BADOFI-168072 format. One line per 10 residues: number of its first residue (from 1); their letters; for each residue x, y, z of N, C-alpha, C. Coordinates in steps of 0.001 Angstrom, whole numbers, plus 500000, padded with zeros to 6 digits. Layout:
BEGIN
NUM) A) X/Y/Z/X/Y/Z/X/Y/Z  ...
This chain:
BEGIN
1) XXXXXXXXXX) 332524/590459/499616/332013/589162/499194/332703/588696/497915  332864/589634/496940/333520/589281/495696/334979/588915/495916  335622/589567/496897/337023/589234/497192/337138/587814/497731  336188/587399/498591/336215/586037/499122/335946/585025/498016  335042/585371/497090/334753/584514/495951/336001/584348/495088  336708/585446/494857/337930/585412/494058/338983/584547/494723  339154/584697/496033/340152/583919/496761/339820/582427/496710  338537/582089/496805/338119/580679/496753/338478/580063/495406  338146/580758/494318/338420/580205/492994/339910/580094/492734  340675/581105/493136/342120/581057/492903/342776/579966/493740
11) XXXXXXXXXX) 342310/579808/494975/342963/578875/495878/342530/577442/495728  341313/577203/495194/340772/575839/495153/340461/575394/493728  339518/576057/493096/338983/575583/491823/339954/575751/490651  340695/576852/490636/341563/577123/489485/343013/576720/489708  343334/576247/490905/344719/575886/491223/345314/574862/490247  344570/573818/489837/345154/572861/488882/345525/573505/487554  344695/574426/487071/344995/575106/485808/346201/576028/485963  346270/576700/487105/347402/577591/487369/348707/576810/487360  348719/575678/488058/349930/574849/488121/350279/574265/486751  349258/573854/485993/349498/573282/484668/350101/574320/483724
21) XXXXXXXXXX) 349553/575516/483712/350065/576558/482818/351510/576915/483155  351823/576930/484443/353199/577236/484846/354152/576134/484386  353726/574868/484549/354571/573755/484113/354793/573768/482599  353786/574221/481856/353889/574273/480401/354678/575490/479925  355040/576357/480864/355821/577532/480506/355006/578649/479870  353703/578657/480110/352833/579693/479553/352964/580961/480396  353143/582080/479738/353294/583357/480435/351942/583872/480927  351909/584491/482111/350664/585114/482576/350136/586152/481587  351051/586820/480863/350620/587818/479883/349843/587174/478742  350227/585963/478370/349507/585242/477312/348098/584895/477789
31) XXXXXXXXXX) 347987/584479/479031/346672/584163/479602/345788/585411/479613  346376/586547/479991/345645/587811/479991/345143/588157/478598  346021/588023/477612/345674/588368/476239/344592/587446/475687  344741/586143/475903/343758/585181/475410/342395/585417/476067  342405/585694/477363/341154/585957/478063/340436/587179/477509  341202/588235/477249/340604/589460/476707/340041/589228/475316  340788/588520/474485/340316/588217/473131/339049/587359/473177  339031/586384/474075/337865/585518/474195/336623/586275/474610  336760/587117/475636/335628/587928/476104/335153/588862/475006  336081/589527/474350/335740/590524/473335/335045/589893/472130
41) XXXXXXXXXX) 335617/588795/471625/335017/588138/470460/333635/587592/470804  333510/586961/471972/332211/586401/472366/331158/587493/472482  331517/588602/473102/330554/589691/473288/330151/590308/471962  331109/590484/471055/330841/591170/469791/330254/590252/468729  330271/588939/468980/329681/587990/468037/328336/587480/468540  328297/586966/469768/327072/586355/470287/325970/587380/470570  326296/588458/471273/325263/589422/471658/324553/590057/470455  325296/590567/469465/324605/591172/468324/323728/590179/467549  324047/588884/467636/323241/587860/466962/322009/587470/467766  321891/587997/468995/320760/587644/469848/320987/586398/470675
51) XXXXXXXXXX) 322205/585857/470646/322540/584656/471426/323113/585090/472775  322240/585619/473608/322707/586267/474829/323196/585267/475870  322367/584265/476210/322799/583360/477277/324015/582537/476839  324087/582205/475564/325255/581485/475069/326507/582366/475185  326344/583625/474839/327462/584553/474958/327932/584715/476391  326974/584782/477306/327325/584926/478726/328161/583741/479200  327791/582534/478797/328546/581355/479224/329978/581384/478696  330146/581736/477428/331492/581803/476850/332303/582909/477515  331682/584061/477705/332357/585193/478348/332800/584826/479759  331915/584170/480509/332231/583787/481887/333438/582858/481923
61) XXXXXXXXXX) 333509/581931/480971/334650/581008/480930/335960/581771/480736  335943/582770/479858/337173/583529/479601/337473/584537/480710  336445/584995/481419/336672/585940/482514/337525/585312/483613  337444/583983/483748/338252/583333/484771/339745/583510/484528  340124/583854/483298/341545/584116/483028/342042/585291/483850  341111/586186/484218/341477/587348/485028/341878/586936/486441  341430/585754/486858/341833/585218/488159/343115/584391/488039  343291/583785/486871/344427/582885/486677/345735/583647/486501  345723/584706/485682/346990/585373/485344/347676/585978/486568  346901/586644/487423/347483/587241/488622/348044/586202/489570
71) XXXXXXXXXX) 347294/585100/489750/347768/584029/490634/349026/583383/490081  349088/583237/488761/350290/582681/488136/351497/583584/488392  351321/584884/488201/352425/585828/488388/352952/585779/489818  352027/585710/490776/352455/585647/492185/353193/584349/492481  352682/583251/491960/353307/581960/492236/354673/581851/491572  354836/582511/490438/356118/582497/489728/357100/583508/490308  356641/584319/491249/357500/585321/491855/357855/586451/490926  356961/586768/490032/357223/587831/489054/357310/589176/489755  358346/589948/489425/358615/591199/490133/358215/592454/489350  358220/592389/488017/357962/593610/487245/356477/593975/487283
81) XXXXXXXXXX) 356191/595228/486901/354827/595742/486954/354107/595654/485618  354773/595117/484584/354144/595114/483268/352862/594286/483249  352875/593161/483967/351688/592306/483990/350475/593040/484527  350673/593799/485609/349564/594559/486191/349084/595633/485226  350045/596284/484548/349690/597304/483558/348892/596696/482411  349376/595566/481883/348697/594913/480762/347301/594457/481164  347192/593869/482346/345904/593368/482825/344894/594504/482947  345314/595612/483546/344415/596745/483727/344009/597356/482392  344962/597451/481473/344677/598034/480161/343709/597167/479367  343960/595855/479347/343098/594963/478584/341728/594785/479236
91) XXXXXXXXXX) 341641/595017/480548/340323/595019/481203/339416/596077/480584  340011/597222/480232/339218/598291/479604/338725/597854/478227  339571/597108/477508/339170/596598/476197/338007/595622/476343  338133/594698/477297/337076/593704/477509/335767/594373/477931  335843/595342/478841/334641/596048/479286/333978/596765/478116  334798/597408/477285/334251/598103/476130/333542/597148/475187  334152/595984/474945/333544/594992/474046/332240/594453/474626  332203/594226/475940/330996/593693/476574/329800/594619/476367  329972/595870/476727/328832/596778/476651/328581/597259/475224  329606/597240/474381/329394/597535/472961/328586/596407/472323
101) XXXXXXXXXX) 328912/595174/472664/328154/594039/472147/326703/594080/472583  326486/594444/473843/325112/594541/474337/324382/595712/473672  325102/596795/473424/324498/597928/472714/324078/597507/471312  324901/596708/470638/324547/596220/469310/323345/595286/469364  323217/594539/470460/322031/593691/470633/320769/594544/470650  320820/595636/471394/319640/596502/471469/319431/597281/470172  320488/597475/469401/320346/598169/468123/319793/597241/467041  320260/595976/467008/319933/595080/465902/318843/594065/466232  318749/593654/467490/317787/592614/467845/316572/593179/468586  316807/593812/469727/315707/594342/470523/315187/595677/469974
111) XXXXXXXXXX) 316000/596352/469174/315633/597633/468558/315116/598633/469597  315958/598879/470592/315608/599831/471652/316704/600886/471759  316408/602084/471334/317391/603162/471429/317673/603525/472880  316665/603411/473738/316834/603758/475151/317892/602882/475802  317774/601558/475638/318708/600663/476318/320053/600610/475599  320062/600915/474317/321333/601107/473630/322087/602272/474277  321352/603369/474511/321971/604540/475139/322453/604223/476550  321686/603445/477309/322097/603085/478670/323388/602266/478650  323509/601360/477683/324748/600587/477558/325940/601509/477322  325751/602516/476495/326830/603452/476211/327168/604301/477440
121) XXXXXXXXXX) 326142/604668/478207/326382/605418/479449/327235/604591/480407  326880/603317/480570/327636/602438/481468/329064/602261/480966  329210/602110/479645/330539/601947/479053/331411/603163/479354  330861/604348/479103/331638/605584/479310/331939/605793/480791  330941/605645/481636/331139/605878/483063/332075/604840/483672  332042/603617/483150/332980/602606/483623/334414/602984/483290  334621/603504/482083/335965/603944/481693/336414/605126/482540  335513/606065/482798/335860/607229/483614/336152/606803/485057  335402/605828/485558/335647/605306/486907/337084/604814/487043  337521/604021/486076/338881/603486/486108/339919/604595/485933
131) XXXXXXXXXX) 339651/605519/485015/340591/606612/484790/340726/607485/486036  339606/607770/486693/339642/608624/487881/340523/608009/488970  340405/606708/489154/341246/606053/490163/342717/606097/489768  343002/605807/488477/344391/605812/488016/345003/607206/488138  344254/608234/487767/344763/609595/487854/344953/610010/489304  344023/609612/490163/344152/609921/491585/345399/609263/492170  345631/608003/491819/346831/607304/492291/348093/608035/491838  348090/608482/490588/349252/609195/490034/349527/610485/490804  348468/611143/491263/348613/612403/491991/348807/612201/493496  348766/610938/493929/348985/610655/495342/347734/610654/496195
141) XXXXXXXXXX) 346562/610478/495563/345306/610430/496300/344730/609017/496262  343786/608766/497156/343126/607460/497216/341692/607621/496729  341379/607007/495577/340021/607114/495030/339361/605752/494895  339793/604798/495722/339197/603464/495656/337890/603439/496445  336906/604129/495922/335576/604159/496533/334560/604017/495411  333322/603749/495796/332267/603690/494799/331413/602452/494929  330204/602551/494398/329236/601455/494508/329191/600608/493241  329993/600948/492224/329955/600185/490969/331351/600059/490389  332204/599294/491075/333526/599013/490529/333403/597894/489498  334508/597559/488848/334445/596648/487699/333757/595309/488005
151) XXXXXXXXXX) 334114/594596/489082/333430/593324/489336/331922/593480/489500  331503/594576/490133/330073/594815/490315/329391/595009/488965  330038/595745/488060/329441/595987/486744/329337/594697/485944  330363/593851/486020/330335/592603/485266/329245/591668/485765  329225/591438/487068/328202/590555/487640/326809/591141/487426  326711/592452/487602/325426/593130/487468/324873/593127/486066  325717/592882/485069/325236/592786/483696/325077/591343/483245  326074/590498/483507/326074/589146/482967/324994/588251/483573  324814/588307/484877/323821/587443/485521/322399/587777/485061  321968/589047/485112/320625/589360/484605/320470/589055/483115
161) XXXXXXXXXX) 321524/589279/482327/321449/589002/480886/321191/587519/480636  321875/586665/481380/321701/585217/481224/320260/584805/481512  319751/585206/482673/318401/584783/483058/317315/585482/482242  317595/586692/481784/316628/587394/480937/316393/586619/479647  317477/586104/479069/317352/585357/477821/316767/583966/478063  317230/583276/479085/316759/581915/479356/315261/581890/479647  314795/582835/480464/313386/582845/480869/312540/583837/480075  313156/584487/479086/312462/585484/478271/311824/586570/479144  312582/587001/480148/312138/588070/481048/313114/589230/480904  312986/589972/479831/313971/591004/479517/313933/592171/480486
171) XXXXXXXXXX) 312855/592237/481278/312796/593298/482281/313936/593143/483295  314420/591907/483490/315545/591682/484408/316779/592446/483937  317062/592351/482654/318226/593050/482108/317980/594554/482050  316763/594946/481732/316451/596369/481646/316625/597056/483003  316114/596414/484052/316269/596973/485406/317742/597020/485786  318480/595954/485437/319910/595903/485760/320672/597031/485066  320328/597315/483827/321015/598378/483101/320732/599749/483699  319485/599987/484093/319169/601251/484782/319987/601377/486063  320021/600289/486842/320757/600313/488112/322246/600539/487880  322812/599873/486867/324235/600029/486584/324567/601430/486082
181) XXXXXXXXXX) 323694/601987/485247/323936/603338/484738/323955/604348/485877  322991/604222/486781/322937/605136/487932/324139/604908/488838  324432/603628/489145/325524/603313/490064/326880/603749/489503  327096/603546/488193/328361/603954/487584/328527/605467/487621  327442/606187/487375/327498/607651/487414/327765/608141/488834  327108/607531/489799/327317/607894/491199/328757/607601/491611  329310/606497/491136/330688/606135/491469/331671/607188/490968  331462/607668/489754/332317/608739/489229/332227/609973/490115  330995/610347/490494/330801/611508/491354/331470/611304/492712  331368/610081/493266/331999/609784/494553/333509/609972/494476
191) XXXXXXXXXX) 334112/609487/493410/335572/609575/493288/336021/611022/493106  335266/611787/492352/335599/613203/492205/335502/613907/493551  334452/613630/494313/334241/614269/495602/335343/613897/496597  335696/612611/496635/336717/612144/497574/338067/612769/497261  338426/612817/495987/339712/613413/495606/339699/614915/495882  338576/615556/495651/338474/616988/495939/338742/617260/497415  338162/616463/498291/338374/616642/499729/339845/616446/500085  340463/615410/499508/341870/615153/499803/342761/616278/499260  342407/616783/498081/343206/617860/497480/343113/619137/498307  341913/619466/498791/341743/620646/499615/342478/620505/500955
201) XXXXXXX) 342434/619290/501519/343141/619044/502778/344652/619158/502583  345161/618664/501452/346600/618776/501188/346994/620227/500999  346152/620958/500266/346459/622380/500030/346470/623164/501332  345528/622842/502234/345460/623528/503523/346688/623213/504367  347129/621950/504322/348303/621527/505094/349572/622193/504552  349650/622287/503221/350828/622909/502618/350856/624413/502825  349651/625007/502955/349584/626462/503131/349901/626883/504531
């Protein structure tokens, strides 16, 4: 479903911006960098101040850069892999800022050590999820499995956070954080299990 949503925005809604940036000679790498800075600053400024729904709106606007840069690179016929490397690396920075900002919200505004800890669990498990896939790819295995990949974590945090603040129903965000913490942990376990099976099968074939 998220892939179809991404294709719709890239092909219809964001096409004018993609074409404009290309005509202006803007590099996809610049779009990636600006998007990451925007997400990071918004998360680390708005969330700790308690301006959650405002932060979500600003973050969402900059997240669309993640759809623009890749489409620009493809349309420009870019051949090198640096753009993909930069995009993946800066995604980790943005994810860290998002959940760090939310952790600061629970530390300074909501004053909840429990949900601060859950934010940190999601942050760590999200990083491990990405690392596990990258390491598996490097070793020649396929670890693209799991119930909480990056788009799921972003949507699963931002949407409940927005409505929790607007309607003053913080249980929406609390439930979402529990679900994300469990799902992210399960995803790490799934990737370890899948790679283990592939590694044992390769060893058996080689033996």
